[in-house]
N, C-alpha and C positions, 0 to 999 in steps of 0.2 A: 580686317578680322584678325584677332590675335591668334598666333600659332602656338600650340603646345610644344614644349621642349623637355626632353629627358636627358640627363647627364649619364653617360655610360662609362663606368669606372673599370677600365681594363686592369687585370692583375696577372693571373696565370692562365690567360685565355686569349693569347695574342694572335687572333685570326678573324677573318670575316666569314669563312665557311663554317656552317653548323655552329654558330655562336648564338646561344639562346638569349642572352641579354640584349644583344644587338637586334636580333629578330623581334623580340618582344617590344623593345623600345620603338622600333619602326612601325610596329602594329598599333601602338598606343599613342604615338605623338607624331607631329608633322616634321619635327627636326630633332636631331640629337647633338649632344656635345661629347665627342669621344675624348677621354682623358686617360693618360698614363702618368703615374706619379713615381718618381725615383725617391724612395724613402731613405734618408741617410742612415737610419737604424739598421738597414740591411747591408750596408757597406762599411760600417765602422770596424776597424781591426779589433780583435779580441785580445785580452791580456795574455793569453797563452801563445800568441804569435799566429793564431789562425784567424780566418775571416768568417763572418756569417755567410757572405757570398764571395767565393773565390774568384780570381781573375778570369778563369776560363768560362765559368758560368756568367760572369758579368759581361764578358764580350758577347756571349751568345744572346743574352738579354738585349743588349744594345742593338745587335743585328736584327733581332726579332721585332723590336719596337720600330726600327727603321722600315722593315718590310711591311709591318702593319700600316704604318703611315702611307707608304706607297700604294698599298691595296685600297685604303680609304680614299686617297686622292683619285685613284682610277674610277671610283664610284661617285665622284663629285664632292667628297667630304675632305676631312683632314683629321690629324690627331694632335691634340693639345698635349704637349709634353712639359711637365713641370717637376721641380725638385723641392722637397720639403716634407712636412708631416701631413699625411692625407686628412687627418682630422682638423687641420687648420686650413688647408688649401681647398678641399672640396666644398665646404660650406660657402667660402668666399666666391668660388666659381659658380656655385649654384645660384647665389644672389645676383652675380654679375650678368648671367645669361637667363635669369628669371625661369629656372627650370621648375617643373612641378614635382619631379621625383628623381632619385638617383638609383641606378640599377648596378648590381654587381653579382658575381658568382661567389657563393659562400665557400669559405675554407673550413678546415676541421681542426688544425693544430692550434695550440694555445696562443702562440704569438700572433698568428695570422687572424684568429678570431678576436683577439684583444684589439687589434687595429680596427677591425670592423665595428666593434662595440664603441670605440672612441669616436669613430666617424658617425655612427648612428646617433650617439648622444649629442654630438655637436650639431648635426642636422636637425635633430628633434627640437633643439632650442630655437631654431629658426622655422619651426613648424613644417619641416620637410621630412619625407619618409625615405629611408634606405630600404629598397626592396632586394631581398635575397633570392637568388636562383641557384639551381643545382645542375651544373653543367660539366662536372668533372668525372662523373662515374658512368660506367656502361649501363648499369641498371639504375633507374630513377628511384629515389627514396620512396616516393609515393606509390610505386608499383611493387615494392617488396612484399612478400607473403607474410611478413611479421613486422611489428613495430620495432624501432631501433633498440629499445631496451631488451627485446627478446631475440635479437639476432644471434644465431648459434656461434659460439666462440670457436668451435672446430671448423677449420676451413673446408674439409670434405663435406660436412653436413651443410654448411652455408652454400657451397657450390651446388650440391645435389638439389637442394630445395629451390634455389633461384632458377636453375636451369630447367627444372621440371614445372615450376608454378608461375614463372614470370617471363614476360616477353621483353625484348629490347626495342625501345622506341626507334622510329626512323630518324634520320638527320633532319634538322630544320632547314628551311630554305635559305639560300644565299642571296643577299640583297643585290639588286641590279642598279640601284641609285640611292644615295643617301644625301639628305639635305641638312646642312649645319647653319647656325646663325650667321648672318652676313658679317657681323663684327667679330667673328672668331679670331682671336689673337694669334699672331705668329709665335712660334716657339722653336727652340733648338734642342736636339738630343745631346746629352752630355758625352764627354769622352771618358775613356778609362782613366786617364790622368786626372780629370776633374773629379772622378769618383774616389780618388785617393790612392790609386795603384802606381807603383814605381815603374820606371822604365824596364827594369829587370823582369818584373812580373808581367808586364805587357808583352815582353819578348817571349815569355813562356806561352801566353795565350795565343800568340801568332802561330805557334806550332800545332795547335789543335786542328784536327780535320773537320770539326763540326762548325757549320755555318747556321746561324739562327734564322728563323723566319718561316712563315707559312709556305711561301713559294718553295723554299728548299725542302721543307718537310714533305710537301706533296710530291716533289721530284724524287725524294728518297723512297717514298711509299710506292710510287710507280715503278722505280727501279727494282725494288724488292718483289713486287708483283710480277715483274717481267722475268723473274727467275734468277736474279743476280745473287752471287754468293755474299751473304751478310758480312762475313769477316773481311772481305775485300773492301767493303765500304768504310771501314774504320782502321784497317790494318791491325785488328785486335787479336786474331788467332784464338779460337776457343769461344767466340761469341755465338754459342750454338743455339741460343734460345730466340734469336731474332730480335733482341733488345736494341738493335741498331736504331729503331724508331723512338726509343724512350726519351731522348733529349727533347724532341719536338712535342711529344705527348706531355712531358712534365711542364713545359712552358705554355702548353695550350696552343701551340702552332698547328698541331693536329688534334682534332677531337677524337676521343676513343670510339665514338660512333662511326666516324669516317673510316678509321682503321678497321674496325670490326666488320662493317658491311663490305668493305673492299676485300678483306681477307676471305670472307665467306664466299664472295663472288668468284674469286680465283682459286679457291681451295681445290686441290687435286687436279688442277689444270697447270698453269705455269708455276703455281706455288705448291710444293709438296705438302701432302696432308699432315705429315708429322710436324713440319715447320709451322703450318697454319694453326695446328692444335696448340703448339707451344706458345705462339703469340697470343692466342685467345686465353690460355691459362695465365699468362702474364697479366693480361688485362683484368682477369677475375681476381688474382691476388691483389692487384692495385685497388680494385673495388673493396675487397675484403678489408684491407688495412684502413682505408678511408672510413668505412662503416664502423670498424672497431674503434677508431679514434672518436667517432661521433658517439659511440656507446660508452666508452670507458674514459674519455677525457684525457687527463694528464698521466694516466697510469704508465704509459709507455716511456715517460721521461723520468720515472723513478728507478732507482738501482735494483730493487727487488721485483719490479714489474708485476707479473701475475703469480709469482712464487710466494710460498709461505715463509721463505727465509731470504734474508738479504745476502747476496753473494759475498763471500769472504775474499775480496780482492786485496792484493798486497798494496800497502801504501809506499809505492816506489817513487823515486825521483823521475826526472824527465828523460834520463839517458835511454832506458829501454824503449820508451814510447817514441823517442826521436829516431832510434834505429829502425823501429817498425815503419815509421812514417817515411823514412828515406830509403827503405828497401835494403837495409844492412843487417838483416837478422841472421843470415847464413842459410836460410831455407830457400832453395832456388825458385820454388813456385811463388812463395810469398814475396820475395824480393822482386821477381820479374813483374808480378801484378802491381806492386807499389810503384815501380818505375813507370809502368804504363799509365797508372792512375795520375801520377804527378806530371806526366808529359802531356797527355791528351784529355784528361778529365773523365776518363771512361774505362771501365773494365766490365767483363761479362758477369752474369749472376754467379756462375761457378767460382770465378776468381774472387768475388766479394765474399762468398761463403768461406773460402780458404783463408783469406787474410784476416777475416773477422774471428774465425775459430782460433787461429794462431795467437792473435792478440789476447783473447779471453782465456783460452785453455793452456797455451804454452807460456805466455808471459804473465798471466793472471792480472791483467789490467782491465779496468772497467770498460764495458761495452759502450757506455755513454761517451767516453772519450773517443773511441773509434767512430761512433756515429757522428760526433761533432766534426771529426776530421773529414769524414765523407761529405758532410754538409758543406764544408769549405771546398772540397776538390771536385765533387761529381757534377758534371754538366747536366745530368738528368736527375738531380736531387729533387725529391719532394718529401716533406716531413713524415707522412704516414708510412710510406713504403720503407724509407730509410730506417727510422727508429723502430718500426715494426719488425723488420728483418733482423736488425741487430739484437732485439730482445729475444727472438727465436734462437739465434745462434748462441746467445748467452744462457739459454735454457729457461728464460723467464717470460716467454711470449704468450700470447693469448690462446693460440691453438696448440695445446700441450703435446699432441701427437707429433707435431712438426718441430718441436723444440730440439735444439742440439744437432750435431752431425754424427752419423753413425759409421760412415765409411770414407775416411780421408783419401785412401788410395784410389777409390772409385772417382772421387772428385778430381784428383790430380790427373787421372787418365782422361777424364772428360775434357779437362782444360788443355792438356798437352800430350796427347797419345803419341805423337811423332817426334816430340822434342823440339818442335819449331818455336813454341812460345817462349821457352826459357832462352833459346838461342837468340830470338829477336829482342827480348826485353830484359835479358839477364844482367845487363850492365846499365847504369844510369844514362839517360839520354841527354840530360842537361844538368846544369848547376843551378840550384835554386835555394831560396830560404822560405820556410813555411811561415 
C-alpha cells in the first residue's frame, strides 16, 4: 500500500515541541520529509557593509538547525538540510519523494512572504499545494475578536480586547515517533565560513553567550522559571524585561505557547509576578506587531510610516552613522549599549530604545538605517518587532500613543541605576568591521 508523504518546510520554527506543521503533517500523512533550506539571499553582504543575517545570528541558526536534526533523529527521523533557493529546491524535493503537500508556517514581512509566494507558484506548476499555518503568535488569527482589517491600531485597545474576548490555545502534542522515506538522502549543515563569513567575524560570533536550539531554549526557560536572575544569563545588566528568552522565541526554538503556559504556571511562585507580567507583555507586543504587519503590509518599511509627514532626516555621510554603530558617540549609555550589541548580539529593550532615540533625535539619521543595523546584529531579530519598534521610536509607528520617548532620564536609570552597565560595557570589547 502506498504511504502518503508530506514535506515539512522548517523556517523560523526550529523545534519538535508544540510545532503545528509537524503535528498536522503527522496527523495527515504516514511519513514526513523534514527540510531546512539555507537561502543565500539571507547571507549575502549588503552594499553598506552590513549583512542581512549577521554572524552571531547565523551561528545561532546553525546551532538551532543542528539541534533540530538531533531531536528528529531521536524520534526516528532526520532533517534534510540543503542550500539554495527554496522555490527551486522544494519542488524538486517534492517530486523526488512523491509528497502530496508541502506545509510551512506563514510569515508576515514582505521579503519572507515573497519567498513563500515564489515557492507556492513553483509548486502549483507541479499541481502541488503549499499549506500555510499560523504558529508564531500567542493568539491564533482565527480566534481574534475582529478581522485583520479591523484590528485596533492602538496597542492598549488591541490588548484589552484580545485579553477580554479571546482565549489562548493549548500547545499541540509533541510527537513520539516520526517516519521518513527510506531513501531520505544524507545532507550536511554548512559552516559559517561556507556561508561567506570571514575568520574575524567568526571569532566575534564565538564570544556570544547564546547557543541556538530547542534543547538550550528549554533549559533557559527552566532556569528562568527556577528563579534565576535574567541578567546573569547573558551578562547584560539592565535586561529587566526577561527578554533573555527572545533569541529562542525568534527562531522558533521555543514556541510562544510553551513560554506563556510555563510562565502562567510558575507566576507568583518561583517567578515573581512582576517579571511574569513583563514577559507576557513582551509576547503581546510581539503578537501586536505581527498582526500590524499582516494588516498594513509594507507601511513599516516606509520612511514616513503612519505619519502624515515624511521625517526630515539629514542627508549625512557615513561618518556619524559609523560612530553610532561603533559606540563612539560620546554618550556613555549609547556607547555602552552599542558595544554590548556588537559583542554578543543582544541588548535589553530599554537599551534598544535609548540607542534608537539617539540615532533619530540626536543625529537625525533615518530610523530605517538603524533598523537595518539591528537586523544585522541582533540574535533575536524578527522583522515585525524590529521595524515596528523602530517606527515607534521615530514617531511614525502604528500605535500613536506609544510613539516617541518622553523620559530619557527614566530609561537611563532603568538601564543602569547603579552605574554597572556603563562600567561593564563602556569600552569596546573587540575590534570588528561591520
